N, C-alpha and C positions, 0 to 999 in steps of 0.2 A: 377883334375876333379871338380874343382869349389868349393871344401870344404876346407876353410882354418881356420877354427875356432880353430884348435889344441887342442881339447877336450882331447886327449889321453896324450899328452905332459903336459898339465894343470894339469890332474888328477895325472899323475905320480909325478909331482913336488910337489903336496898336500899331496899326500901319503908319500912321502920321509920326508916331513916336520913332518909327524906323526910317524916316524920311520919305514915305511914299504917301503921295496925297491921292484921295480917292473922292468919287462922287456917288451917291446912293440915290437911286431913282425908285418911284413907284410906277406900277404898271399903268398904261394908258387907261383912262377911265376910272381909276382908283385912286383914292385918297388925295395926295397932293398933285396927282396928275388927273384928278376927276374931270376937269374941264376939257381935256383933250378930245374927247368924245362924248356924245350924248348918251351912249349905252356901252358900259365898260364890258358887257357880255358879248357884244358883237365884235369879236376880235379872233385873229388866228395867231398861230406861232409864227407866221410870216410877217404880220403887222408888228408883233413884238421885235422881231429881228429888225425890221426896218427902223424901229425906234432906237434900238442900239446904235445902229449906224448914224442916226441922227445925233444921239449924245456923243458918240465918238468924234463926230465931225465939230460939234460944238466945244468939246473939251480940247481938241487939238487947237482950235481957232483960240481958245482962251489962253491956253498954256504955251502954245509954240512947240508942242510935242510933236515928234513925226508919227508916232502911233500911240495908241491906248490899249492897256491890257484890260480884257472884260472878264470879270467874275460873276459866274452865276451860281446860285444856290437853289438845290433840289429842281423844282421845274425850270428855275432860271438857268440852270446849266444846260437844259435842253435849248433854251432860246439862245444861250451863248454860241452853242454849237450850230444852231440854224443861221445865226449872223455871220458865223465864220465861214460860211459857205461863200460869201464875198469878203475874202479876207482884207481887202484893202483898209488901212488904217487900223488894223488890229494887230498889237504886238504879239498876243498870244492869249491862251485861254486858261483860266484858273476854275475848275469844275468841283464844287463843293457839295458833297451829298447828292450827287446827280445820278438820275436813272441809268442803268444798263439794259434793263428789261424795258418793254413797251409799258407805257403808263397804266394801260389797263391790266396788266399782270401786277404791277406795283400796287395799284388801288386794291385789287382783289385780296392780295396778300395782307395790306394793312388791315382791311375789314376782318379778314379770318384770324389774324393775329389777337384782335381784342374779343374775349369771350362775351363781353356785353352785347356784342353785335349778333348773336347766335339768332334771336327771333327774326331778324330782318336780312340775314345773310343771303338766303336763297333769292329773295327778291333783288337784292344788291347786284348779285352775281349775274343774274338774268339781265338786268339793265345794263351791266357792263359788256356782256356778250353782244347785246343789240348794237350799243353804240360802236363797238370794235368792228361790227360789220357794216357801219355807216347808216343804221337805222335809228330814227328817234324813237323814244320810250313814251308810253302812255303814262302819265302820272296821275290819272284822275282817282285810281284806287290804291296808289302807293302810300305806304306807311309813311306819315308825316316826318319821321325821323330822317328819311332818305331824300326828302325834298332839298335840303341844302346843297347836296351832292349832284342830284339828277333834274333839277327844275327845268322846265322846257326852255327858259331863257338862256341857259347856259350848255345845252345839248349840242348846239352847232360847234361851239368851242372844244367840248369834250371829243367830239367825232374828229376833228383836226387833230387835236393832242394826241389821242389814241393811235392815230396813224402815222406818228412819227417814229422813227428809227433812230435812236441816239447813237448807238454804236456805229452805224453806216455814216450818220453825218460826222462823227469824230474822225472815222477812217478817212473820210473825204478831205479833211482840213490838214494841210502839211505844217503847220506852224508849231511852236512850242506849246505844250499843254500839260498842266497838273491836275491829277485827279486826288482830291482830298477826302478821305472818308472817316468817320468815327466808328468804333467798333461796338459802341451801344446804342447806335442810331435805330430807333424803333421803326421809321417810316421807310428808310432806303437801306439796302444791306450791303455788307462786304462785298457780296458776290455781284452786286451791280458794280461796284467800283472796279472790280476785278475784270468784269466784262468791259468796261470802258478802257481800261488799261491795255486789255489786248485788242483792242480795235485796230491798232497798227503798232509798227516798232516806233520808239521814241517817246511815248505817252509816259509820264513819271507817275508812279502810284505811291501815295503816303497814306498809311493807316495810323490813326490817332487812337490809342488804347484808352477805353473808358470815356469817349467823348460821344455825345449824342447829337440829334439832328439840329438842335438850337445851338450848338457849338459850346456847350457847357459840360463839365465833369459830371457823369451821371452813372448810376449802376444800371444793370440789365433790367432790375424790377420795374414793371410797368408804371405803377403809381409814383414811385420815387422819382422815376425818370421824367414822367410827364409833370411832376411838381416844379421842375426847373423853367418850365415853358412860361410860367407866371411870375418869374422872379427876376427883374433886372439887376438886382443886387449881387447875384452871382457873377463872378468875373469870367472873362473868356476862357475856354480851357487852355491850358499850356501847350504850346506847340502850333496852335492854328496859324497865328500871325507869323511866328517864326519860319514855319516851312514856306508860307507864301512869300515873305520877304527874300529868303534865301533863294527860292526858286527863280523869282524875278530878276534879283541881282547877279544871279549866275549867268543869265543868258546874254549873248553878245549885244552890244549896243546897236540899236536899229538904225 
């Protein structure tokens, strides 16, 4: 899908070097989890949360650990928060580049921030508003550039995703939680991280200067920033793994 930065592999390797084992999973119906369902679009955030619990149970059985830390990146942070509504087996949450706003607001801002979207912006915002209201969007006359975002097969999922309130979900979870956010992230803002951090007392916030959405050092310039998405040779940004390791190891043993 054009992203070859390998941030999850690099993070897993860095955590392993610090003595923290991890497992990386694909969403049900996609990539290595493709065989899990016939149609990867026919899912909900609740389905993904159930999958997190299935993985937690599997990892506990394999390792003998009493609980498992759940790290979610971007949309995955929302999934982690949803899974933590049933906290059994979860040590705590690591929320990396997570939304503080509703997803519709995040998506609208992402589209507005890219000047190249000007010709399709009005149609995109109209589609977002409809989905936020729980209505399906007629794509028969939609600009083809918008179909990857709003194709009919994914609209039920988008309606469910846009209805989620990440701040409330985090407020309702009382376990350890770290919010990690890069300051040059073009997709999720520092303000999102601050909203999550203020969801309730006890949430720890760490801002990483000059770190972007794929956890690489990058400037704020859009073209230079986006070029890192396709470069697996760039190392993981300093501080990402260190902050996660320090937070996990500072928690009382479960």
